[in-house]
N, CA, C and O of each residue as an XYZ file, in Angstrom:
900
protein
N      18.889     10.273      8.074
C      18.032     11.241      7.372
C      16.867     11.608      8.279
O      16.056     10.752      8.632
N      16.785     12.881      8.658
C      15.745     13.346      9.566
C      14.669     14.090      8.811
O      14.955     15.118      8.198
N      13.430     13.601      8.835
C      12.368     14.296      8.109
C      12.121     15.677      8.686
O      12.193     15.873      9.899
N      11.834     16.618      7.829
C      11.464     17.967      8.256
C      10.221     18.374      7.503
O       9.878     17.780      6.481
N       9.553     19.380      8.004
C       8.371     19.865      7.292
C       8.787     20.341      5.915
O       9.783     21.055      5.796
N       8.061     19.973      4.867
C       8.435     20.370      3.514
C       8.353     21.867      3.332
O       7.561     22.526      4.006
N       9.175     22.435      2.414
C       9.170     23.882      2.196
C       7.777     24.391      1.881
O       7.079     23.838      1.031
N       7.383     25.433      2.563
C       6.097     26.043      2.281
C       4.914     25.320      2.882
O       3.773     25.724      2.656
N       5.150     24.251      3.649
C       4.051     23.493      4.248
C       4.319     23.327      5.732
O       4.834     22.287      6.143
N       3.985     24.323      6.554
C       4.238     24.250      7.983
C       3.445     23.141      8.627
O       2.503     22.601      8.047
N       3.854     22.808      9.860
C       3.198     21.719     10.563
C       1.698     21.880     10.640
O       0.973     20.886     10.586
N       1.202     23.123     10.768
C      -0.246     23.342     10.857
C      -0.959     22.833      9.607
O      -2.041     22.254      9.700
N      -0.348     23.051      8.428
C      -0.960     22.576      7.185
C      -0.994     21.053      7.142
O      -1.933     20.458      6.612
N       0.038     20.430      7.704
C       0.080     18.973      7.687
C      -0.972     18.362      8.605
O      -1.368     17.213      8.411
N      -1.427     19.117      9.600
C      -2.542     18.630     10.414
C      -3.793     18.468      9.564
O      -4.604     17.573      9.805
N      -3.947     19.332      8.572
C      -5.079     19.186      7.658
C      -4.950     17.909      6.835
O      -5.945     17.243      6.548
N      -3.718     17.573      6.459
C      -3.494     16.314      5.746
C      -3.902     15.145      6.631
O      -4.572     14.217      6.178
N      -3.495     15.196      7.895
C      -3.851     14.131      8.828
C      -5.360     14.022      8.982
O      -5.902     12.917      9.001
N      -6.054     15.169      9.095
C      -7.507     15.154      9.224
C      -8.181     14.564      8.000
O      -9.161     13.827      8.115
N      -7.647     14.893      6.808
C      -8.221     14.352      5.566
C      -8.045     12.845      5.497
O      -8.946     12.132      5.052
N      -6.896     12.356      5.932
C      -6.652     10.908      5.926
C      -7.594     10.201      6.884
O      -8.167      9.167      6.541
N      -7.758     10.744      8.070
C      -8.656     10.123      9.049
C     -10.089     10.100      8.527
O     -10.807      9.121      8.729
N     -10.508     11.175      7.855
C     -11.854     11.200      7.281
C     -11.990     10.149      6.182
O     -13.015      9.473      6.089
N     -10.956     10.011      5.350
C     -11.010      9.044      4.250
C     -11.132      7.622      4.764
O     -11.758      6.780      4.121
N     -10.542      7.349      5.913
C     -10.588      5.995      6.469
C     -11.835      5.764      7.311
O     -12.369      4.656      7.340
N     -12.304      6.813      8.001
C     -13.383      6.643      8.967
C     -14.776      6.848      8.395
O     -15.738      6.285      8.917
N     -14.910      7.644      7.331
C     -16.231      7.919      6.752
C     -16.559      6.823      5.734
O     -15.885      6.731      4.709
N     -17.575      5.991      5.987
C     -17.829      4.825      5.132
C     -17.903      5.108      3.634
O     -17.273      4.377      2.870
N     -18.645      6.139      3.158
C     -18.686      6.349      1.709
C     -17.312      6.657      1.110
O     -16.996      6.211      0.007
N     -16.492      7.427      1.848
C     -15.147      7.733      1.357
C     -14.270      6.487      1.347
O     -13.551      6.231      0.380
N     -14.334      5.720      2.418
C     -13.524      4.504      2.512
C     -13.888      3.512      1.415
O     -13.005      2.892      0.822
N     -15.178      3.358      1.140
C     -15.602      2.395      0.123
C     -15.008      2.731     -1.246
O     -14.737      1.832     -2.041
N     -14.807      4.017     -1.523
C     -14.282      4.421     -2.816
C     -12.751      4.481     -2.842
O     -12.134      4.212     -3.873
N     -12.153      4.830     -1.721
C     -10.710      5.054     -1.708
C      -9.906      3.834     -1.289
O      -8.692      3.795     -1.489
N     -10.563      2.842     -0.714
C      -9.811      1.680     -0.247
C      -9.168      0.923     -1.398
O      -8.315      0.065     -1.172
N      -9.567      1.230     -2.640
C      -8.932      0.593     -3.794
C      -7.428      0.875     -3.817
O      -6.656      0.080     -4.353
N      -7.005      2.016     -3.231
C      -5.573      2.314     -3.162
C      -4.845      1.271     -2.323
O      -3.747      0.838     -2.674
N      -5.462      0.870     -1.211
C      -4.865     -0.165     -0.368
C      -4.859     -1.491     -1.113
O      -3.889     -2.245     -1.038
N      -5.943     -1.777     -1.833
C      -6.028     -3.022     -2.594
C      -4.949     -3.089     -3.668
O      -4.332     -4.136     -3.867
N      -4.721     -1.973     -4.361
C      -3.684     -1.957     -5.396
C      -2.327     -2.312     -4.810
O      -1.612     -3.144     -5.368
N      -1.961     -1.690     -3.688
C      -0.659     -1.975     -3.073
C      -0.614     -3.412     -2.554
O       0.414     -4.080     -2.664
N      -1.723     -3.886     -1.991
C      -1.814     -5.279     -1.527
C      -1.503     -6.232     -2.682
O      -0.667     -7.126     -2.546
N      -2.173     -6.042     -3.811
C      -2.000     -6.955     -4.939
C      -0.620     -6.809     -5.582
O      -0.022     -7.803     -5.993
N      -0.113     -5.583     -5.671
C       1.234     -5.406     -6.203
C       2.276     -6.023     -5.265
O       3.334     -6.463     -5.715
N       1.976     -6.056     -3.968
C       2.862     -6.756     -3.041
C       2.977     -8.230     -3.395
O       4.074     -8.788     -3.420
N       1.832     -8.859     -3.669
C       1.870    -10.253     -4.128
C       2.745    -10.388     -5.378
O       3.637    -11.233     -5.444
N       2.465     -9.529     -6.370
C       3.135     -9.658     -7.651
C       4.624     -9.390     -7.591
O       5.411    -10.168     -8.131
N       5.031     -8.296     -6.940
C       6.436     -7.916     -6.929
C       7.276     -8.874     -6.091
O       8.398     -9.204     -6.476
N       6.754     -9.324     -4.955
C       7.498    -10.306     -4.153
C       7.582    -11.628     -4.901
O       8.600    -12.318     -4.837
N       6.513    -11.982     -5.610
C       6.578    -13.193     -6.423
C       7.694    -13.126     -7.446
O       8.423    -14.099     -7.638
N       7.836    -11.969     -8.114
C       8.905    -11.791     -9.099
C      10.275    -11.912     -8.439
O      11.180    -12.527     -9.003
N      10.435    -11.334     -7.257
C      11.713    -11.395     -6.550
C      12.122    -12.822     -6.214
O      13.310    -13.121     -6.092
N      11.133    -13.705     -6.064
C      11.431    -15.088     -5.688
C      11.112    -16.080     -6.803
O      10.727    -17.222     -6.552
N      11.282    -15.613     -8.043
C      11.285    -16.522     -9.161
C       9.964    -16.816     -9.833
O       9.901    -17.685    -10.703
N       8.901    -16.116     -9.455
C       7.627    -16.321    -10.106
C       7.405    -15.241    -11.167
O       8.111    -14.233    -11.189
N       6.436    -15.454    -12.033
C       6.095    -14.456    -13.053
C       4.775    -13.788    -12.682
O       3.778    -14.458    -12.412
N       4.787    -12.464    -12.673
C       3.588    -11.673    -12.372
C       2.879    -11.425    -13.690
O       3.347    -10.635    -14.510
N       1.747    -12.097    -13.902
C       1.105    -12.068    -15.216
C      -0.246    -11.366    -15.248
O      -0.759    -11.089    -16.333
N      -0.838    -11.070    -14.094
C      -2.165    -10.466    -14.151
C      -2.532     -9.706    -12.893
O      -2.159    -10.092    -11.785
N      -3.270     -8.616    -13.077
C      -3.785     -7.811    -11.965
C      -5.253     -7.529    -12.240
O      -5.611     -7.029    -13.306
N      -6.094     -7.852    -11.274
C      -7.532     -7.643    -11.413
C      -8.050     -6.885    -10.192
O      -7.815     -7.291     -9.054
N      -8.754     -5.781    -10.439
C      -9.466     -5.047     -9.397
C     -10.953     -5.169     -9.693
O     -11.363     -5.211    -10.853
N     -11.768     -5.225     -8.623
C     -13.204     -5.385     -8.804
C     -13.945     -4.152     -8.301
O     -13.395     -3.333     -7.564
N     -15.181     -4.040     -8.708
C     -15.987     -2.889     -8.327
C     -16.223     -2.778     -6.838
O     -16.488     -1.683     -6.340
N     -16.132     -3.903     -6.097
C     -16.292     -3.847     -4.640
C     -14.983     -3.492     -3.950
O     -14.888     -3.557     -2.724
N     -13.968     -3.113     -4.736
C     -12.648     -2.680     -4.270
C     -11.765     -3.824     -3.798
O     -10.711     -3.583     -3.211
N     -12.176     -5.077     -4.044
C     -11.290     -6.201     -3.802
C     -10.474     -6.448     -5.061
O     -10.632     -5.729     -6.047
N      -9.600     -7.458     -5.045
C      -8.814     -7.742     -6.225
C      -7.995     -8.996     -6.052
O      -8.038     -9.642     -5.006
N      -7.245     -9.338     -7.086
C      -6.289    -10.423     -6.965
C      -5.178    -10.265     -7.996
O      -5.369     -9.700     -9.073
N      -4.008    -10.787     -7.626
C      -2.850    -10.786     -8.515
C      -2.597    -12.217     -8.957
O      -2.778    -13.160     -8.186
N      -2.179    -12.367    -10.200
C      -1.890    -13.690    -10.751
C      -0.378    -13.822    -10.918
O       0.243    -13.060    -11.658
N       0.205    -14.796    -10.223
C       1.616    -15.112    -10.420
C       1.721    -16.564    -10.855
O       0.945    -17.413    -10.418
N       2.678    -16.836    -11.711
C       2.847    -18.165    -12.285
C       4.176    -18.740    -11.827
O       5.207    -18.068    -11.860
N       4.132    -19.990    -11.401
C       5.334    -20.666    -10.930
C       4.961    -21.967    -10.266
O       3.879    -22.503    -10.508
N       5.840    -22.482     -9.432
C       5.568    -23.728     -8.733
C       4.325    -23.595     -7.858
O       4.040    -22.531     -7.309
N       3.592    -24.704     -7.743
C       2.370    -24.692     -6.935
C       2.667    -24.527     -5.455
O       1.800    -24.098     -4.694
N       3.864    -24.857     -5.044
C       4.264    -24.707     -3.650
C       5.651    -24.096     -3.571
O       6.127    -23.496     -4.534
N       6.291    -24.245     -2.435
C       7.643    -23.730     -2.264
C       7.680    -22.328     -1.703
O       6.647    -21.689     -1.502
N       8.896    -21.858     -1.453
C       9.083    -20.572     -0.781
C       8.532    -19.411     -1.605
O       7.941    -18.486     -1.047
N       8.719    -19.447     -2.922
C       8.227    -18.356     -3.749
C       6.732    -18.181     -3.646
O       6.240    -17.058     -3.537
N       5.996    -19.296     -3.680
C       4.533    -19.221     -3.581
C       4.123    -18.732     -2.200
O       3.228    -17.897     -2.073
N       4.773    -19.248     -1.175
C       4.423    -18.853      0.195
C       4.699    -17.368      0.419
O       3.846    -16.650      0.940
N       5.879    -16.909      0.031
C       6.244    -15.510      0.281
C       5.394    -14.542     -0.534
O       5.014    -13.481     -0.039
N       5.093    -14.902     -1.779
C       4.253    -14.012     -2.584
C       2.841    -13.946     -2.026
O       2.207    -12.891     -2.063
N       2.343    -15.065     -1.508
C       1.016    -15.069     -0.891
C       1.015    -14.266      0.404
O       0.060    -13.546      0.693
N       2.077    -14.390      1.175
C       2.158    -13.694      2.469
C       2.276    -12.179      2.305
O       1.825    -11.426      3.168
N       2.871    -11.732      1.216
C       3.266    -10.319      1.091
C       2.105     -9.350      0.981
O       2.295     -8.156      1.213
N       0.904     -9.812      0.637
C      -0.193     -8.900      0.368
C      -0.573     -8.002      1.529
O      -0.574     -6.779      1.391
N      -0.898     -8.594      2.675
C      -1.348     -7.770      3.804
C      -0.261     -6.848      4.354
O      -0.576     -5.707      4.693
N       0.989     -7.272      4.461
C       2.014     -6.342      4.951
C       2.355     -5.217      3.979
O       2.799     -4.153      4.411
N       2.156     -5.428      2.669
C       2.651     -4.461      1.675
C       2.158     -3.032      1.896
O       2.981     -2.117      1.888
N       0.839     -2.787      2.097
C       0.413     -1.392      2.286
C       1.051     -0.728      3.494
O       1.388      0.455      3.443
N       1.223     -1.478      4.589
C       1.824     -0.888      5.787
C       3.290     -0.572      5.572
O       3.766      0.481      5.997
N       4.016     -1.472      4.915
C       5.443     -1.247      4.661
C       5.634     -0.066      3.716
O       6.463      0.806      3.975
N       4.879     -0.031      2.631
C       4.974      1.093      1.694
C       4.562      2.388      2.387
O       5.200      3.424      2.201
N       3.495      2.331      3.185
C       3.045      3.515      3.905
C       4.106      4.056      4.838
O       4.326      5.265      4.899
N       4.774      3.158      5.574
C       5.817      3.597      6.502
C       6.977      4.244      5.754
O       7.522      5.250      6.209
N       7.361      3.675      4.605
C       8.445      4.259      3.808
C       8.061      5.660      3.321
O       8.880      6.578      3.358
N       6.826      5.819      2.870
C       6.390      7.135      2.378
C       6.367      8.163      3.507
O       6.771      9.308      3.306
N       5.903      7.769      4.682
C       5.881      8.699      5.817
C       7.300      9.133      6.174
O       7.549     10.308      6.443
N       8.223      8.179      6.174
C       9.596      8.505      6.552
C      10.288      9.383      5.512
O      11.175     10.166      5.848
N       9.882      9.252      4.253
C      10.527     10.043      3.211
C       9.840     11.373      2.948
O      10.428     12.251      2.315
N       8.609     11.543      3.419
C       7.876     12.785      3.160
C       8.635     13.978      3.738
O       9.011     13.975      4.910
N       8.849     14.967      2.929
C       9.512     16.183      3.391
C      11.009     16.071      3.523
O      11.650     17.008      4.000
N      11.599     14.944      3.111
C      13.039     14.761      3.286
C      13.832     15.143      2.040
O      15.058     15.041      2.023
N      13.125     15.583      0.996
C      13.801     15.915     -0.244
C      13.800     14.783     -1.258
O      14.326     14.930     -2.361
N      13.209     13.653     -0.882
C      13.193     12.488     -1.765
C      11.876     12.354     -2.531
O      11.676     11.361     -3.230
N      10.993     13.313     -2.416
C       9.686     13.177     -3.057
C       9.763     12.950     -4.565
O       9.085     12.049     -5.058
N      10.565     13.728     -5.340
C      10.600     13.499     -6.789
C      11.046     12.085     -7.176
O      10.365     11.441     -7.974
N      12.179     11.574     -6.634
C      12.550     10.205     -7.026
C      11.554      9.153     -6.573
O      11.345      8.159     -7.268
N      10.933      9.359     -5.410
C       9.927      8.405     -4.943
C       8.736      8.393     -5.891
O       8.243      7.327     -6.261
N       8.277      9.573     -6.283
C       7.155      9.650     -7.213
C       7.528      9.071     -8.579
O       6.704      8.427     -9.228
N       8.771      9.302     -9.013
C       9.223      8.714    -10.269
C       9.220      7.193    -10.205
O       8.797      6.528    -11.150
N       9.697      6.639     -9.080
C       9.703      5.184     -8.912
C       8.283      4.629     -8.880
O       8.006      3.595     -9.488
N       7.386      5.309     -8.176
C       5.992      4.866     -8.133
C       5.372      4.874     -9.528
O       4.603      3.978     -9.876
N       5.709      5.886    -10.320
C       5.185      5.954    -11.686
C       5.656      4.761    -12.514
O       4.874      4.174    -13.262
N       6.926      4.407    -12.381
C       7.467      3.263    -13.124
C       6.781      1.968    -12.701
O       6.425      1.145    -13.545
N       6.596      1.787    -11.390
C       5.936      0.571    -10.896
C       4.500      0.487    -11.415
O       4.046     -0.576    -11.838
N       3.790      1.616    -11.377
C       2.404      1.626    -11.859
C       2.339      1.359    -13.359
O       1.429      0.674    -13.826
N       3.294      1.894    -14.117
C       3.334      1.622    -15.551
C       3.538      0.132    -15.812
O       2.906     -0.443    -16.697
N       4.430     -0.488    -15.031
C       4.647     -1.919    -15.182
C       3.403     -2.717    -14.855
O       3.085     -3.689    -15.540
N       2.688     -2.304    -13.796
C       1.454     -2.994    -13.415
C       0.374     -2.787    -14.458
O      -0.449     -3.674    -14.685
N       0.369     -1.623    -15.096
C      -0.643     -1.315    -16.119
C      -0.578     -2.304    -17.274
O      -1.597     -2.588    -17.905
N       0.597     -2.825    -17.556
C       0.762     -3.795    -18.638
C       0.171     -5.161    -18.298
O       0.079     -6.036    -19.159
N      -0.232     -5.339    -17.030
C      -0.709     -6.644    -16.593
C      -2.190     -6.649    -16.200
O      -2.679     -7.627    -15.636
N      -2.894     -5.567    -16.495
C      -4.301     -5.503    -16.115
C      -5.124     -6.482    -16.943
O      -4.800     -6.769    -18.096
N      -6.206     -6.992    -16.329
C      -7.018     -8.007    -17.000
C      -8.503     -7.641    -17.034
O      -9.345     -8.513    -17.250
N      -8.826     -6.399    -16.830
C     -10.229     -5.979    -16.954
C     -10.263     -4.487    -17.242
O      -9.302     -3.766    -16.972
N     -11.379     -4.034    -17.793
C     -11.521     -2.614    -18.110
C     -11.510     -1.762    -16.845
O     -10.906     -0.690    -16.818
N     -12.183     -2.244    -15.793
C     -12.199     -1.482    -14.546
C     -10.784     -1.347    -13.982
O     -10.388     -0.273    -13.529
N     -10.034     -2.439    -14.014
C      -8.653     -2.395    -13.536
C      -7.836     -1.403    -14.353
O      -7.055     -0.630    -13.800
N      -8.019     -1.427    -15.674
C      -7.288     -0.508    -16.542
C      -7.637      0.941    -16.214
O      -6.752      1.796    -16.173
N      -8.915      1.223    -15.980
C      -9.332      2.590    -15.676
C      -8.693      3.082    -14.383
O      -8.195      4.206    -14.318
N      -8.709      2.239    -13.356
C      -8.121      2.616    -12.065
C      -6.619      2.845    -12.207
O      -6.085      3.837    -11.712
N      -5.943      1.920    -12.886
C      -4.492      2.015    -12.990
C      -4.057      3.180    -13.873
O      -3.040      3.815    -13.592
N      -4.802      3.471    -14.929
C      -4.479      4.639    -15.764
C      -4.619      5.917    -14.940
O      -3.765      6.802    -15.010
N      -5.702      6.012    -14.155
C      -5.907      7.205    -13.332
C      -4.788      7.370    -12.302
O      -4.274      8.472    -12.112
N      -4.414      6.280    -11.643
C      -3.353      6.352    -10.638
C      -2.015      6.698    -11.270
O      -1.262      7.510    -10.733
N      -1.720      6.085    -12.404
C      -0.442      6.346    -13.073
C      -0.368      7.789    -13.554
O       0.652      8.454    -13.370
N      -1.440      8.276    -14.167
C      -1.448      9.649    -14.666
C      -1.341     10.653    -13.519
O      -0.614     11.641    -13.622
N      -2.068     10.400    -12.424
C      -2.013     11.306    -11.287
C      -0.633     11.357    -10.656
O      -0.138     12.430    -10.311
N      -0.011     10.183    -10.507
C       1.329     10.130     -9.916
C       2.351     10.813    -10.806
O       3.201     11.562    -10.326
N       2.266     10.551    -12.113
C       3.202     11.174    -13.047
C       3.032     12.691    -13.069
O       4.018     13.427    -13.116
N       1.786     13.159    -13.036
C       1.539     14.605    -13.055
C       2.089     15.268    -11.796
O       2.674     16.349    -11.861
N       1.898     14.613    -10.646
C       2.427     15.160     -9.397
C       3.951     15.196     -9.436
O       4.565     16.155     -8.967
N       4.555     14.161     -9.991
C       6.016     14.094    -10.105
C       6.547     15.216    -11.007
O       7.558     15.843    -10.694
N       5.861     15.461    -12.121
C       6.376     16.407    -13.121
C       6.057     17.853    -12.766
O       6.906     18.732    -12.915
N       4.832     18.104    -12.295
C       4.389     19.483    -12.111
C       4.244     19.904    -10.648
O       4.173     21.099    -10.363
N       4.199     18.959     -9.726
C       3.919     19.309     -8.337
C       5.040     20.079     -7.671
O       6.216     19.830     -7.933
N       4.677     21.010     -6.816
C       5.679     21.736     -6.029
C       6.222     20.806     -4.948
O       5.563     19.824     -4.606
N       7.402     21.087     -4.403
C       7.959     20.239     -3.345
C       7.020     20.083     -2.151
O       6.902     18.994     -1.588
N       6.355     21.173     -1.766
C       5.455     21.080     -0.611
C       4.251     20.210     -0.926
O       3.819     19.430     -0.077
N       3.700     20.329     -2.131
C       2.558     19.500     -2.511
C       2.966     18.034     -2.617
O       2.241     17.153     -2.153
N       4.117     17.770     -3.222
C       4.582     16.388     -3.343
C       4.748     15.746     -1.969
O       4.323     14.612     -1.746
N       5.375     16.489     -1.044
C       5.608     15.943      0.286
C       4.294     15.717      1.022
O       4.128     14.699      1.694
N       3.356     16.662      0.902
C       2.070     16.523      1.582
C       1.290     15.315      1.057
O       0.679     14.583      1.836
N       1.311     15.106     -0.269
C       0.594     13.967     -0.848
C       1.243     12.660     -0.421
O       0.545     11.703     -0.086
N       2.574     12.607     -0.429
C       3.248     11.386     -0.001
C       2.953     11.077      1.455
O       2.737      9.921      1.817
N       2.942     12.114      2.297
C       2.610     11.897      3.700
C       1.180     11.388      3.838
O       0.926     10.421      4.555
N       0.246     12.045      3.146
C      -1.146     11.614      3.231
C      -1.341     10.199      2.720
O      -2.062      9.413      3.335
N      -0.702      9.860      1.593
C      -0.823      8.515      1.044
C      -0.213      7.482      1.986
O      -0.778      6.409      2.197
N       0.949      7.817      2.548
C       1.579      6.888      3.482
C       0.706      6.605      4.686
O       0.551      5.452      5.088
N       0.131      7.654      5.265
C      -0.748      7.472      6.425
C      -2.004      6.685      6.041
O      -2.456      5.822      6.793
N      -2.560      6.990      4.869
C      -3.757      6.274      4.424
C      -3.468      4.785      4.251
O      -4.280      3.946      4.641
N      -2.322      4.454      3.673
C      -1.966      3.047      3.492
C      -1.745      2.356      4.829
O      -2.140      1.203      5.006
N      -1.116      3.052      5.770
C      -0.893      2.466      7.092
C      -2.207      2.146      7.795
O      -2.417      1.022      8.252
N      -3.081      3.132      7.878
C      -4.354      2.923      8.563
C      -5.234      1.952      7.766
O      -5.928      1.114      8.341
N      -5.194      2.080      6.444
C      -5.967      1.170      5.616
C      -5.520     -0.269      5.759
O      -6.344     -1.181      5.702
N      -4.221     -0.488      5.944
C      -3.719     -1.843      6.157
C      -4.334     -2.456      7.415
O      -4.676     -3.639      7.428
N      -4.473     -1.655      8.471
C      -5.114     -2.151      9.693
C      -6.587     -2.456      9.452
O      -7.108     -3.438      9.981
N      -7.256     -1.636      8.668
C      -8.665     -1.904      8.363
C      -8.813     -3.195      7.563
O      -9.727     -3.978      7.821
N      -7.940     -3.422      6.610
C      -7.984     -4.660      5.844
C      -7.733     -5.871      6.748
O      -8.392     -6.902      6.610
N      -6.783     -5.740      7.666
C      -6.515     -6.837      8.599
C      -7.716     -7.072      9.500
O      -8.051     -8.216      9.805
N      -8.369     -5.990      9.931
C      -9.571     -6.138     10.750
C     -10.667     -6.887     10.017
O     -11.376     -7.696     10.616
N     -10.814     -6.623      8.713
C     -11.808     -7.339      7.913
C     -11.456     -8.815      7.826
O     -12.345     -9.666      7.851
N     -10.168     -9.130      7.723
C      -9.743    -10.532      7.693
C     -10.079    -11.230      9.005
O     -10.549    -12.368      9.010
N      -9.838    -10.547     10.107
C     -10.140    -11.136     11.415
C     -11.643    -11.310     11.619
O     -12.084    -12.268     12.253
N     -12.418    -10.382     11.081
C     -13.864    -10.432     11.281
C     -14.525    -11.543     10.487
O     -15.527    -12.108     10.924
N     -13.972    -11.861      9.323
C     -14.634    -12.879      8.503
C     -13.682    -13.554      7.551
O     -13.776    -13.336      6.343
N     -12.745    -14.387      8.054
C     -11.806    -15.074      7.169
C     -12.542    -16.015      6.220
O     -13.423    -16.765      6.639
N     -12.179    -15.970      4.947
C     -12.831    -16.810      3.949
C     -11.908    -17.939      3.525
O     -10.725    -17.961      3.864
N     -12.475    -18.876      2.775
C     -11.688    -20.019      2.308
C     -10.594    -19.590      1.342
O      -9.612    -20.309      1.155
N     -10.755    -18.424      0.730
C      -9.755    -17.945     -0.212
C      -8.851    -16.866      0.329
O      -8.061    -16.298     -0.425
N      -8.941    -16.560      1.627
C      -8.103    -15.503      2.198
C      -6.641    -15.921      2.184
O      -6.322    -17.110      2.150
N      -5.755    -14.925      2.211
C      -4.322    -15.218      2.164
C      -3.900    -16.112      3.319
O      -3.118    -17.043      3.127
N      -4.410    -15.838      4.525
C      -4.027    -16.637      5.686
C      -4.481    -18.088      5.518
O      -3.752    -19.009      5.887
N      -5.668    -18.297      4.968
C      -6.168    -19.653      4.756
C      -5.342    -20.382      3.706
O      -5.007    -21.554      3.877
N      -5.014    -19.689      2.619
C      -4.184    -20.296      1.570
C      -2.809    -20.657      2.133
O      -2.283    -21.730      1.836
N      -2.228    -19.777      2.937
C      -0.922    -20.056      3.539
C      -0.985    -21.270      4.449
O      -0.049    -22.068      4.486
N      -2.083    -21.418      5.184
C      -2.239    -22.591      6.049
C      -2.301    -23.871      5.220
O      -1.803    -24.913      5.647
N      -2.915    -23.795      4.024
C      -2.968    -24.979      3.156
C      -1.607    -25.295      2.542
O      -1.279    -26.459      2.311
N      -0.820    -24.256      2.278
C       0.480    -24.453      1.642
C       1.535    -24.952      2.621
O       2.529    -25.545      2.203
N       1.339    -24.723      3.912
C       2.339    -25.041      4.924
C       1.688    -25.816      6.070
O       0.492    -26.108      6.046
N       2.500    -26.138      7.066
C       1.961    -26.792      8.273
C       1.621    -25.756      9.353
O       1.189    -26.113     10.449
N       1.819    -24.490      9.036
C       1.580    -23.409     10.000
C       0.101    -23.034      9.970
O      -0.445    -22.783      8.896
N      -0.565    -22.990     11.139
C      -1.997    -22.682     11.151
C      -2.302    -21.248     10.724
O      -1.434    -20.376     10.739
N      -3.555    -21.032     10.345
C      -3.983    -19.736      9.833
C      -3.731    -18.613     10.824
O      -3.309    -17.526     10.432
N      -3.987    -18.863     12.114
C      -3.870    -17.784     13.090
C      -2.429    -17.292     13.197
O      -2.199    -16.120     13.495
N      -1.454    -18.176     12.957
C      -0.056    -17.745     13.010
C       0.265    -16.787     11.861
O       0.992    -15.809     12.041
N      -0.277    -17.075     10.693
C      -0.050    -16.180      9.559
C      -0.721    -14.828      9.797
O      -0.151    -13.782      9.487
N      -1.927    -14.856     10.346
C      -2.614    -13.601     10.650
C      -1.823    -12.798     11.678
O      -1.710    -11.577     11.568
N      -1.279    -13.486     12.672
C      -0.452    -12.808     13.677
C       0.789    -12.191     13.025
O       1.203    -11.092     13.393
N       1.380    -12.898     12.060
C       2.572    -12.348     11.396
C       2.231    -11.063     10.640
O       3.035    -10.132     10.599
N       1.034    -11.012     10.039
C       0.605     -9.772      9.390
C       0.549     -8.637     10.415
O       1.045     -7.537     10.172
N      -0.070     -8.930     11.573
C      -0.237     -7.910     12.604
C       1.112     -7.416     13.128
O       1.274     -6.227     13.405
N       2.072     -8.318     13.262
C       3.399     -7.925     13.752
C       4.062     -6.947     12.781
O       4.644     -5.949     13.205
N       3.974     -7.232     11.480
C       4.576     -6.334     10.494
C       3.858     -4.990     10.490
O       4.503     -3.945     10.417
N       2.532     -5.006     10.569
C       1.779     -3.752     10.598
C       2.145     -2.930     11.827
O       2.287     -1.710     11.746
N       2.296     -3.603     12.967
C       2.666     -2.888     14.185
C       4.067     -2.297     14.063
O       4.298     -1.166     14.493
N       5.002     -3.044     13.486
C       6.354     -2.540     13.304
C       6.389     -1.338     12.369
O       7.077     -0.354     12.639
N       5.643     -1.424     11.267
C       5.600     -0.300     10.321
C       4.995      0.936     10.975
O       5.462      2.053     10.752
N       3.956      0.735     11.782
C       3.324      1.860     12.468
C       4.283      2.494     13.464
O       4.363      3.718     13.567
N       5.005      1.665     14.191
C       5.961      2.164     15.182
C       7.069      2.980     14.509
O       7.451      4.041     15.004
N       7.580      2.483     13.381
C       8.645      3.190     12.674
C       8.176      4.520     12.091
O       8.994      5.388     11.782
N       6.871      4.681     11.943
C       6.326      5.916     11.375
C       6.047      6.978     12.416
O       5.903      8.151     12.072
N       5.965      6.594     13.695
C       5.541      7.539     14.728
C       6.518      8.698     14.895
O       6.105      9.856     14.950
N       7.816      8.388     14.977
C       8.801      9.442     15.181
C       8.837     10.444     14.033
O       8.708     11.645     14.270
N       9.009      9.980     12.785
C       8.997     10.918     11.663
C       7.708     11.712     11.568
O       7.728     12.902     11.252
N       6.566     11.045     11.845
C       5.298     11.758     11.779
C       5.219     12.854     12.825
O       4.747     13.955     12.541
N       5.679     12.558     14.035
C       5.656     13.570     15.089
C       6.526     14.766     14.726
O       6.143     15.908     14.977
N       7.710     14.513     14.131
C       8.581     15.628     13.748
C       7.974     16.438     12.615
O       8.076     17.664     12.608
N       7.338     15.761     11.650
C       6.708     16.485     10.557
C       5.581     17.377     11.052
O       5.386     18.480     10.542
N       4.838     16.901     12.048
C       3.698     17.646     12.563
C       4.091     18.638     13.653
O       3.264     19.429     14.108
N       5.348     18.595     14.066
C       5.829     19.541     15.069
C       5.325     19.273     16.460
O       5.095     20.211     17.224
N       5.142     17.991     16.816
C       4.671     17.644     18.159
C       5.756     16.874     18.910
O       5.554     16.489     20.062
C-alpha cells in the first residue's frame, strides 16, 4: 500500500500541516496544552497491552499538568505487568507511525472509526472529572471527523496527529532522560526485573527510532519530496 496525497489536498497544503505540528511541539504554551494527546496514547498503551496479556484495565486518570496514569489489575509481577508497564513510552510513536503510513491511503474512515471505539472504551474507565472532559472532547471530535469530515480533511488530520504523536513521543522520552523519577516507567521496570533502568530507556529509544524511520518514506511521498 503506497500512500498518496489525499484527494483535494496537494503536497503544498500538507506542508502547512507539517508546520502546524512543528509549532504545536516547539511553542511552549501550545505544547503544554496539547501534550495531553501524547499522554492519552501513552496511558492507553499501558491499558490495552495489559488487557492483551491478561490484566484488567480498570482506570484512566489525566491531570491538569498533562501527566496521567493507567490502572491495570493483575499479578504484581510477571510478563503481563512488565509488558504493560513498558508499553507506555513506545505507544505514541507506534500509533503515530501507523497514522502517518495510513494517511491519504483511503483508510482514514475505518481508522477514525476504530479510534472512536477505543476512545469510547477508555471513556468508561475515567476516574476524574478532568479526565472525563478531555476524553469526551477527544471522542466527540474523532467521531465528528469520521462522520462528517471530507476525505482530504480526514487524511490531513490523521497525518498531523501521527506526526504530533511521533515528535511528542521523543519529547516525552527527553523529559524522562532529563529527570527520571522513582515512579517513572523505566524505574518501575528496573524494580520488576533484573534489567537496569538505562536498558529499558534504551529500548524505548530504539522503538521510537524504528517508528520514525518507518514514517520517513510515506511522509516524503505525501509531501512530494
